[in-house]
Each structure stands twice: as C-alpha cells, then as structure tokens.
N, C-alpha and C positions, 0 to 999 in steps of 0.2 A: 300787312303786318298784324292787323287786328284779327284777321281770320286765322293766322298761324297761332297766335296766342290763345284764341278761343279753342282751337283744336287741342293744343297742349293742355289747357285747363280741363277740357272734357275727357281727354285720355287719362289724366291724373285722377279725376273723379272716378272713372271706371275702375282703375287699379285699386283705389282705396275701397271701393264697394266690393270688389272681388276678394280682397284680403279680409275684409270684415266678415264676409260670408264664409270664407274658409275657416276663420277662427271660431265662428259659431258652430260650424259643423264638425270641427276637429274633436277627436276623442283622445284623451291622454291616458296613458297606462297608469294604473294605480300603483303607488309607491308604498311598500310595506316592509315588514321584517324580512320577507323572503328575498327582496331585491337589494337591500342594503345590509351588510353584515354589522353585527354589534360592535366589532372592533373599530369601525369607522368613527364611532362616538366615544371611543376609549373604554368600552365595556367588554367584559369577557362573555357576557350573555345579556339579553334584554331583561332578564329577571334580576340582574345585578343592580342593587339600589345605589351604588356609589360609583360615579365615573372617575376616571383617572384625571388628576389635577393637571392643568396646563403648566408648562415650565414658568418659573418666576424670572423676572429680569434681574440681572446682576445688581443694578442700582437699588432695586427694592430690597434684595436680600441683604445687602450691606447695611441697611438701616437697622437690622436686627443685631444688637451687640454680641450675641453668642456667635452668629455667623462671622462677624468681623473678627472676633477673637480666634475662632477656628481657622479662618483664612490666614491670619498672621502665624499661627502655630504650624500649619501644614505647608501651603505653598510658600509662605514667607520664610520658614526655616529651610526648606529644600533649596530655595534660591540662594541662600548664603553658603551652601556647600560646594566647594570647587569640584569640577569634573576633569579628571586627568586621562590622557591617552597613553595606553600601554601597547608596545609592539611585541615582536617575538621575544621569547625568553624573559617576559615580564620586564622589559626595559622601558623606562619612562621616556616618552617622546613629547616634543612640543607640538601643540596644535593651535594655530592662530584662531581657528573657529571656536574652540573650547575656551581659549583664553579671553576672548572678547567677541562674542557672536555679532553684535551690531556696532557700527561705527558711532562714536560720540555718545555711547550708552554704556554704563558699567555692566560688567558681566552679571553681577548679582541681580540687577534690575531686570535684565532680559530673561534670566532663568526663572526669577520669581513670577514674572508675568506669564511665562510659558507654563509653569506648574499651575498657576491660577486658572489659566484657560482649561487645562486638563481637569482640574478640580471642579470648576463651575460648569463648563460646557461639555466636557467629555472628549474634546479634541483641541489640538493646538496646531498652528501652521507657521512655518518659516518660509520666506521667499528668498531664494539665493540671489544675491546681488553681485558677488565676485567669486571667481574661481582662481586657484593658485596655479603655479607652473605644473603641478602634478595632476591637474584636472579635477581636483576635489574642491568643494566649497570652502571658502575662507571667511566670507562675510555674508550675513543674511539680514533680512528685515522681518521682524515679527508682525504677523497679520492678526487683526481682530477676527475671532472665529465667525462672527456674523457679517464680515465683509467678504467671506469666501462662499461661493455657491457651487456645489457639485451637481452637475446636470444629470439627467437620466442616462445619457450616453457615456457617463464617466468623466467627461471633460470638466475642468475646473475653471471658473471665472472669478475674477477679483475686482473689487471696486474700492475706492478710497475710504468711504465712510458708511457703506452699506445702504445708502439712500437709493430708493427705487428709481428716483429720477436721474441718477448717475448712470454713466455708460459702463457696462461690465466688460472687462478685458480678459481675453483668453490667457491662461497661465499654463505653459507646458509642464508636463510632469517632471522634466529634468531640472526645473527651477524651483520645485516645491519639496519641502520636507514636512511630512505630516506625522504628528504624534497622536496616538490614541490612548485613552484612559483605560486601565484594566477594570474599572468599576463604573457604576452608573454615575452620571453627573449629578452634583448636589442640587443644581437648579431644577432638575427633573425629579430625582428621587425624594428630595426634601421639600417639594413644592407645597404640600399640604401642611407640613410642620412649620414652614416659614410663614405661610399665610396666617396660620393660627396664632403664631407669635406676634405678627404685625397687628392682628385684630385685638389681641389682649393688650398690647401696648397702647393702642388707640383707645380702648375702653378705660384703661387706667388714666390716660391723659384727660379724657373727658371728665372723669370723676375729679381729677385734680383741678380742672377749670370750673367745676361746679355744674357740670352737665353729666347725667340728667339732674334736674333741679333738686336741690337739697331741701327746699321749702316752697310753699305756694300760698296764695290768698284765695279766699272764696267769698262771694257776696253773701250777706246775711240779711234776714228779715225782708226777703223779696226785693232787695236792692239790685238794680240791673244797670251798672254804669256803662257808658259808651267807651270805645277804645281809647279816646284821648284822655279820659279820666283815669283809666287803668294805667296807661303809660306814665302819666304824671305821678300817680301814687307809687308806682314801682321805682321811678327815678328818685323821688323823695326818700323812699325806704332805703335804696341803695346808697344814697349820699349820707343818710344818717348812720348806716351800718359801717361806712368807711370812717366816720368820725368817732363813733363810740360803739361799745359792744352791746348796749341796750337800745332797742328800737321801740317806736310807738306805733301801734296799729290804730288807724283812724276808724271812726264809727262807720258801720256798714260793711266792714270786712272781718272775716274770720281767718286767723293765721294757723297754718298746718305745717307740720314737718313731714317730709317725704321719708318713708321707711327704708329707702334705698341705702344700703351699707356695703361698701366695698369689701369689708372684712367678712360679712355674711355671704357675699357672693364668692368669697375665696379667690379674689383676683390674684393675690400674691402667690397662693399655692398653685393656681392654674398657670401662672407665668413661670414658676419654677419647673412645673411639669413640662411646659413647652421647651424649656432649655434642655431638659433631659432627653426629649425627643430629638432635638437638634444634635445633642451629643451622640445619640445612636446613629443618626444619619451621617455625621461627619467623621465618626470614629475617634473623636477627641474625648479624653477622660473628663467626666463631669467636674472633677476637682479643678481642672484647668479652665473651666467656664464659670468658676465661682459658685458651684453648687456642691455643698458638703454632703457626701454620701457615706463615707467611712473614715476610719482613722488611718493616718499615714505614719504612725510612730515608727514602725519597723520597716519602712521602705525609704531608701535614700534617693537622692535626685538622680544618680547615675542609673539606678535600676529603672526609674521612671523613663529616662531617656531611651534606654535600651528597649523597653516595652513599646514606647511610641514609635521607634524606628521599625521594629519588627511588625507591629500590628497596623500602623497607620501610614508611615512614610515610605516603607519599602516597596509596596506595589507601584507607586508613582515613580520612585527612584529607578527601579529596574526597567520600567517601561521606557523611560527616557534614555537610560544607558544602552539598552538593546537597539533602540532606534538610531542612536548616534554611532553605533558599532556596525551598522549595515554598510554594504559595499558602495553605496552611492554617496556616503558621507566620509568614510575613511578607507584606506586600503585593506585588502584581505589580510587577515592575521593580526589586525589591530582592533582593540576594543576600548570603549570608554568606561571608566569606573568613577563612581562618586566617592569623594573623600569624606568619610564620616568620623575620622579621628578627632577633628576639632570639636565635634558635638559630644563625643564620649571622653573628652580629655579629663583625666582623673587628677587628684591632688599630686603635689610634688613627690611626696614620700611613696605613694603607690606607683607613680610613673617610673621613678628611678629603681625601685625594686623590680619592676618588670623589665627595664633595660638590663639590669644586672643579670637576670635569669636568661634573657635573650643572648647576651654576650657569652655566657657560659656554655650554652648549647650551640653557639654559632649561627643563630637565626638572624642576627642583626649585627651591624658593624658600628664603630664609633662615629663615622661620618654620617651614617643614617640616623643615629641618635641625635647628633647635633642638628641635622636637618629638621627632625621632628620638633626640636626645641628652638627652631628658627635662629640657629647660630651658624657661623661660617665653619667650613670643614677644617679639621686639624691638618690634614695633608694638603700641602700647597703644591702647585704645579712646578716642575723643575725649572730652575732659572736658566736663562740663555747663557751659553759659554762666552767668556770675555774675548773680545777680538784680539788677534795676534798683533805684534808690532808692525808687521808689513801691512796688514789690513787697516790698522789705525793710520799708518802713513798715507795709504791710498785714499782713505776717507778724508 
C-alpha cells in the first residue's frame, strides 16, 4: 500500500511540475482596443470620455421623491383606467381577463404594476394560468421582469424570486404574454439623472447632520494634545452647546468656523435642476413635480390632462391596447380600448351640453348617456306575459 501511495504522490508531483513549466512558457495574446470593441464598455469610441451609466435599481430610484411622484402620475394613473373589449361593429363585449386579470387581486393593482414594469424596466410579463372554453386566456399571473430570463435560443425561463440559487423553469410561449415599452426604460435612460439626484440628496442630508464639519479646533502655542484629551474636549464642547448657545474654548485651543456653506454651494438650485432633468426623462410636467417654471393662469386642469394623455400616457396606453388585441389574447376582429373618459370628465354643465348636441345629431342615445353618468337605463326589458288560467291551474 505504501508503494502505491508513493507512486501516486510522485505522479502528482510530476503533473504539477509540468503544469508549472507550461504556465511559465505560455505566451498570452495582447488585449487592446483592436480586440475588444468600445461598445463592450458602454462607449461609442475609446475617445469618448463619458461611459453609459448602468441601470439603477427600482428600489433606489423610488428613493427620489420626483421619481416617486412621476411613477404615481404615469403608471399609477394608467392603472386606474378600465380596458374594454370591443367586437365587430363596435359592440362592447365582456372579457374576464380584462375585468380582473389576476385572481384575488384588483384589476387596477395588476394594471398599475404592469405599466410600472413597462415604465421602469421597458418590458412586462404575464404568465397565463387559466384558459376559457374558447381557448383564450382568462386569468394570468404578473411576473417580475427580473424573474424572467430570455436565453440566447429564445426560450424563456422563469423563477420565483430571481435568485440565482433558485431553479429556473422553462415557460412555453403559449403561456406568456409579453408587453414591450415604446420608449426607453426610465431606470436605463434616467440612470445618470437619478444617481445625481441621490448624490445631491445625500449631500444636503450630510449638511443637515453637521457634516462636513461646521467648525473645528486647532492647537495653539505649540500645544499637542493626545487623542484622549481631544475626545474629552470635544465631548465637553458638545455637551455645553446642547445646554446653551454660548460655549467656552479652553486654553491651548483656537476655535475656527468652516467656510462651508450650502447656500454658496447652491445645493438647493442643484437639486431643483436635478428635478428638471428627471422631468425631461419621465415626460412629466415640472409643475407636477413641484418645480415652478411658468404661469398656469390661462390653462385649466382639463387642458393639462389632455396634454398629459397625448404626450406622456398615450404611448404606453397604445402599446398595452395593441398587445391585448393580438390573436393569442382575444379572437380576431376584437380589440382592447382604454377608457379615458373618466380622466377627461368635465363639469356637469359642459357634459350635459355635449350630451344635448350628441342627441341632436344622433351620435348618442339616452341609455348611453345614462351609462356614462352611471345610472340605470330608462328602457326596461319587456315583462314576461301573465300565465293563462289553464297554465295557472296546472301549476
């Protein structure tokens, strides 16, 4: 046995020596700009001084108040708008999927989170859990975008929480509904502006906490105290300042004020500029993010709603409508439409003037008007005929 173990040890030593010799004699190819393109590092060229910012996490982005407010105004508003299914000849049809996509979850919550995924990540996913008698989906489960992995071969794998230690399961295409954003994701396009805002907020917080230091002591007359004496003097100074506004500087120390000034550094102006940058990224009016830019005296709220729908909400709204109108979600000839009437609902006088004009030209009926006003129709279904005397006796 000892001879066998000695032979094994000798053989392993020979292998290690051969590997070491091979490494010493190996020549590796030089890596330079010619072998790696600049786009690998997020640059358009190696002469480009600014690299593309990596995407920000959703959790970090929501720490910025302007992003939180923009999220509530765009995905939050879109999630509250009902989506109706219209069939041939513009007849309104009932869709269980559009009425409540997920079980035990309100429709507005599912739609708001779907729009949020589009807005933040640029893509949203639904996993079909149930099909109806007609072969079309009736219930789904919304998937977090980062729990979905699209492989090189085009196959999609899904995990519960996106943890790399979890097992990824194959999801067939027939079970997936993918929504794509018509614009760049906010976490990618606004990464630099979001990080700048977070940095400015951190700087303002440090100033509010007293960092960098607002004042400091310096030894005088060649006095060189040790660290314990310095700590004791600072503790006494801090305790005295908490008790009274006037402090006493002991002998051997000179008191200095730090010239740092948040106003001189224009922290407030820089933070307002950061909000304007986020307004440009998100497409939300700066006035809605509490940044005054111009007078709104001659613009009413309905005009602002219309401008927001056309400029900001409509791209996402149309993208979801067209995806839900595809033949794998609803039958051919049917299409989904977002109901924006509630968002543009005018005052009573304006609404009824519009109804009157619609009735005169025949564009709308009384029952349709009452439906828009959330009232029961005037025309009732015909009553059942009364049974005859013979039928009554038989009964």
